[in-house]
N, C-alpha and C positions, 0 to 999 in steps of 0.2 A: 330103615334108612330114610334119611331126608332126600327128595328129588332133589336134584341137581338143577340151580337156576339159571337159564338160558339167558345172556345178556347181550347188549348189541351196543357199539357204540355211534353214537348220536350222529357221525355221518352215514352207517349202513342204516339204521332206522330211517333217517331224512329220504336216503336212497332208494329205499323199500318203500315208502309210503307213498312217494313220487311217481317210483315206477308202476305202482298197482293203479292209482289214481288214473296216469296216462293212459296206462295197457287199456282199463277199462272203457275209457274216452276212447280207443282206436278201435276197440271191439264195436263201441254202438254206433260209431262213426261209419263201419264198414257197416254192418247191419243198415244205417239208415242208407247209404248210398246205392245197396243192391237193391233195397225196398225203391228206391227212387228210380233206378235205373232200370229196373223190370218191367214196365210197362210201356217208357217210351221203346226201348230196344223190340219187346215184340210187336208195338205198333208200326214202326219204321220196316223192320223186318216184313214183313205181313205187305205194308203197302209197295215194296221192293217186287215181292212176288206177283201180288197181284198187277202192277204194273208190266211184269214179265207175260202174265199170262195172257192181260190185253192186249198186247202189241203182237203177241205172238198167233193170239187169234183173228186180229186183224189182218197180218201179213197173209196168213192161211184163206181168209174168207176171199181176199181180193186178188189172190195170185191163181192162174189158171193150173190147169194139172201138168202142164208142162213146166212150168217155171218154181213149181211146188218143188221137186225133187231139188232144184238148185238151190232154193232156196232155205230147207230143212237143212243141207250141207253148210250153206253161208253160216247160218246160225250155230250149228254144234260147232265148229270150226274157229270163228271169232269168240263167242259169247261162252262157251262152252255148256251150251244149252240142248239138250235132246228132246224132240218130239217123235211121238209114234201112236197110231192108233190104239186106241183102248179095247181089249177083245174080252170075251164075257167070261173066257176060261182062267182071265191073267188073275195071279196069286199075289196079295199084297199084304204088307205089314203096317199096321195102323202108326201114325207118326204123334198123336197126340198120347204122349205118357206122362207127364208132368204136367206143373200150373203153366212155365212158360211155353210149351207145345201146345198147349190146349188154349190160350191164351193166343195164338198165331192163329192157331184152324180157326178159331171163332173171327177172327178178324179177317180171315180170308171168305169165310163163310159170307160176312157180311157186306163183301163188297163184287164177290162172285157168284155168289147164289149160296142158297141152302143145302144145294146137291153137292158141291164140292168135297171133293174128297182129297186126304191128304196124308201120304203114306211113304215111311222111310226105306222098302223095296220092294219090287215090282220085279216078280218070276226069280228072286234070288240076286236082282241086280242093285245093289246099294245105291242111294241117294236119295235126294228130295224128290218126289214125286207129287204134282198137282193135276190133278184129274179136271177137265175143264170139257165144253160141248160147243161144237161149231155145226150149227143148221143139222141138229138132230144127231151130229155122229161125236162120237166121245173118244178123249184125246189124253194123253199123257204129257208131262211136260217135266222130263227131268232136270233140277239144276244142282248145283254145290251145293251140300248142308252146310257148308262153312258161313253161307252167306246170313243164317237165320242162328247162328249158335252163338249161348250168352257166354260172358266173361266165362273162363274157366275157371277148375279149384285152384289151378299153377299158378295162374297169375294173380288171382287174389292172394295165396301162399306168398307170392315175391314182395306184393305191395304191401302187406302185414309184416312180413319181415324187415323189408327196408325202415317201413315206420316203428317197428319196437325197438329194432338197432339203433334210431334217431331217439325214440324214448330212454334207453339206457344210457347213451352218452350225454344226452340233455339232464336227466336226471344226476347221474356222476358229476358235471360240472355244476350244476344248480345247488345239489348237497354238499358240494366242495365249498364254495362261494358263502353259502349259508355257514357252514362249520368252521370256515377259517379262522374267523376273529373267535369263537368259541377256544379251537384249538391253542391259539395262542396264549388266549387268556390261562387255560389249565397248564400250558409248560410256565408261563411265568408266577403263577401259584405255586407250581412245585417248586421251584427254584428259590420263590422266599420259604418255603417250607423246611428249604435247606439251609437257611440261612444266608441266601445270596439276596440280598436286597436291590441289586441294580439293575432290575429287570425293567424296560418300561415298555406300555403298550402305545400305540399310534393312537393321538388324540387329532388328528385332522381327518378320519376316517368319514365317509358321507352319511353313513347310517348314523341318524341321532341319536339313538339306543344306547348303540355300540360304542358313540364316541362319549356316551354321559358315561358309562360304566367304566371306560378305559383310563377316565379321566379320575372317576373315584379309586380304582386301582394304583394311579400311580401315585397320588394321595395316600393311600395307606401305606404304600411301600413307603414314601418316602415318611414318615412319621414312624412308622416301625423302625428302619433305618437309625433314625432320631432317637428313639427309644434303645436300642438296642447298644448303641454308642456310649449313651450317657451313662448307660449299666456298666457295661465293661468300666469305664470311667472310674464310674464310683465303685463298682468293686477295687480296680486297681490301686485308688488312691487309698481305701479305707487299709487293704491288705499292706501297702507300702507304710501307711503312718502306722500301724498297731505292730510294724517292726521293731520299730525304736524303742520303743520302752517296754517289749517282751527283751532287747538285747540288754535294758541297764536293768530289767529284773534278773534275768540269768546272773549277770556280773553282781549285783546286792547280792543275791543270794549265795554265791560261791562264796563271800567277803563277808557276809554279814551273820549268816547261821552258821552254828558252830555243830547243831547235831548231824551227825551223816545221812541218817536215813531220811530227816525231813528236807535237806538239802536235795537227796536224791529224788525226792517225791515233786517238789517243785521245778527239779530241771525234766522230769518227766512230762509235769502238767504243760510247761512253757514249750517243750518239744511237740508235746498235743498241741497246741494253740498253733504253733508254727506250722505243723501239718495241716492243717483246717486251712492255713490262710494259702497254702499251695493247693488246695482242692478248689476254693476260692478263685485263685489265679487261672488254676486249670479251663474251670467253668467258663471263666470272663475271658478266655484267649480268642483271637480274632477267629473267622470264620472259614477263611482261606488259607488250604495247605497246598503245596507243590507236590505233585503226585510222582513218584519216580520209581524203577525196580528196585524194589529189597530183598535179600535173602532173607526168606522167614525163618530161617534153624538160627541165623545169627542173631537174631533180634531176641528170641526167645532163650538163647543159650546166655545170652546178655543179663537179659531179667530174671532170667532162674539163679542166676551167680548170685543176684542181691540179697536172695534168703539161703543164707548159710545154714541157718539153726535148723536142725534136722528133728529137734526135741519138739519142733511148732509144725514144720508143715515139710513136706517131701513132693518134689514135682520131679514126673517122670513125662519126657518128649518123644513121641514118635512121627517127628516133622523131616521129611527126607530133607539131605543136603543142598536139592537143585531147586526148593521149592522157592518162587519169586514170586510175589505181589505188586501193584502196584500201591504203594504208600507214602508216608512221612516217617523216616525211621524213627524220629523223635515219637512223633506221634502215637506209633504203634506200639513202642517201648513203653509208653504213658499208658495205654489200654491193658497191656498185659500186664503191667504192673500191679495197677488198678483190681485187675480181676484175680492176679495170687493174691493182694491183699486182704481182698474179699474174702477169698477161701481159708487163707489162715485165720480169718477173726472168727468166721461163721459156719466155716464147713470141716469142723473135727470130727473125725467118725467117734462114736459114742463109747466105743470098748478101749480105743489109745488114748483118745485126748489129743491124736495128732491128725494133721490136716492132710491126707493122699491126695494128690492133684495129678489128674492124666490129662496131657495134651497133647490131640491127634489132630489130623487135617484130611481133608479129602479134595481132590480135582473134580468139578464139576462143570465141564463145557468151560465157559469164559472166567470161571469163578473157582477163588480156593476157599474152603470153607472150614475154619480153624475152630477147632470145641476143646474147651477147658471145662472139667468134671471134676468136682468133689465127692464125697461120701460121706456128706455131713448129713442133718436131721431134713434137709431140703427147706422149701419155704410152702406154706401154704397156696394150694392154687387158684385160690381167688385172688392173690396177693402178686401174684406174678406179673402181672401187666402196672405194678406200682413200683416195683424195685427201682426203675429208672426216675421215678419223679423225685426232683432237689428235694432233700431234707427228709426223705422218706426212710422209714425201718422197717424191715419184714415183721418185726413179732415183738412182745414186751420185752424179750431179754435183751433186746438189744438196745433198750433205752439206756443202758450203761454202758453202751458203747463209746470206743474214744475218737471216733471219726464224724465228719461234717453230715454223713446222708449223701454226699455229693458225688461217692466214688461211683458207682453204675453209672449215673446220670453223665457224670463225663466221659465213660467210655462209650455209652449211646452216641452222643453229640459229637465226639472224636471219631468213629467209626462213621458216622452220615456226610461227616465233613470229607472223608477220603472216598466218597463215593459208595461207602458196602451197607450192609444192613448188621444189626446187632437183636439178638431173641434169646428169653430166659427160659425153662422149661426144666421140670422136677425129673429126675432119671426113672425108666419105666418100673414097676412093682417087679419084685419083690425088692432090686435096689433101692437103694435112699440118695440125694445129692442133689446138687445143683448143678445143671449142664446151659454153660454159657457158648452161644455160638456166634461166629465174625465170620462174615461173608465177605469178601475182598476181590477185585479184580486180577485175574491173571495177569504177569509180567509177561512179555512173549521172548 
């Protein structure tokens, strides 16, 4: 089995690329800030601690024994600093366990002396403990460890989250601004594909490239509209002009030809030419139709009634009476008539020579799918996509057909005008026959 290819719209492609780019940029800046912030923070913390130690040392050194107790109490109450003598039996845990703490310890030793110790706990008491000496007596200075903490992971997480959120919103906004002109161009192109040439794009936009594209598109739309109008006028004029000599030929044949068989054959040829003119008129019909709720079953029954000769075609409809679609009543009838006529000509069952047609429907969400199926020989798979091409016939045997080769082309064009889709396929083996599916919008 072929692997299903994942596709992205241009908006999501632009959004993801911008998001990845800015995300990597945020990550790089965070790492840069951490590296730049590491050294100054460690030095600043060590300077503050060294200043506390030096101030405490000076205060104790010049205070007599009577005032020393009061001094220690005052320092403890006002600065949350605790001073106590260091004993030989004191148990402590080393402070320098990572790069940041080792840098602080190194800076403290450079300021207070090589014998300075820094601990995270002394005799089970947690805190930041610094060892210093006063006249050969050793003391512990305990301070709040929050004075030397690096930026916590939670803080980094909040900063990065805010930056990523801003990145996502900014990427969405930038992607929308970039893709908005292309979205408008795509929408206008789809309208032209459906035969609506009135779409116009903004020719005053600030972006020079987009402005040039829009101007070129508008010129193309105007030229296509003119070509379509000229074609419709030409076909309508030719069809109108041909009908007068055809009527005259019919009258002369009826009055001048005495051979009944010859007269009948001439009348059939004139009828064929008249039918071909009708096909041209249908194909040249303007592209805009007014869609209204239409009872599908009533249109089907009306068109079936036009095919009364059961020796040539038999049509069975299984459309519920309450099925309604958004369509033009006349246009929908013309679509079904063309399909029935196509089946009558080319979908005859090989055993009986009679065309058996089954018409069914299915409701799928907001759509109604109408299926017209015959049990004839079908069409080679490689030619299915060409059947809706004007003037194309499916096989060599059809070169003797009496049509203009526009029936299925008219069907597809009309269905597209009504906002639907049209597709052809062969019946799955072992059955034979051609299946035509019309998808129309379901009426409320």
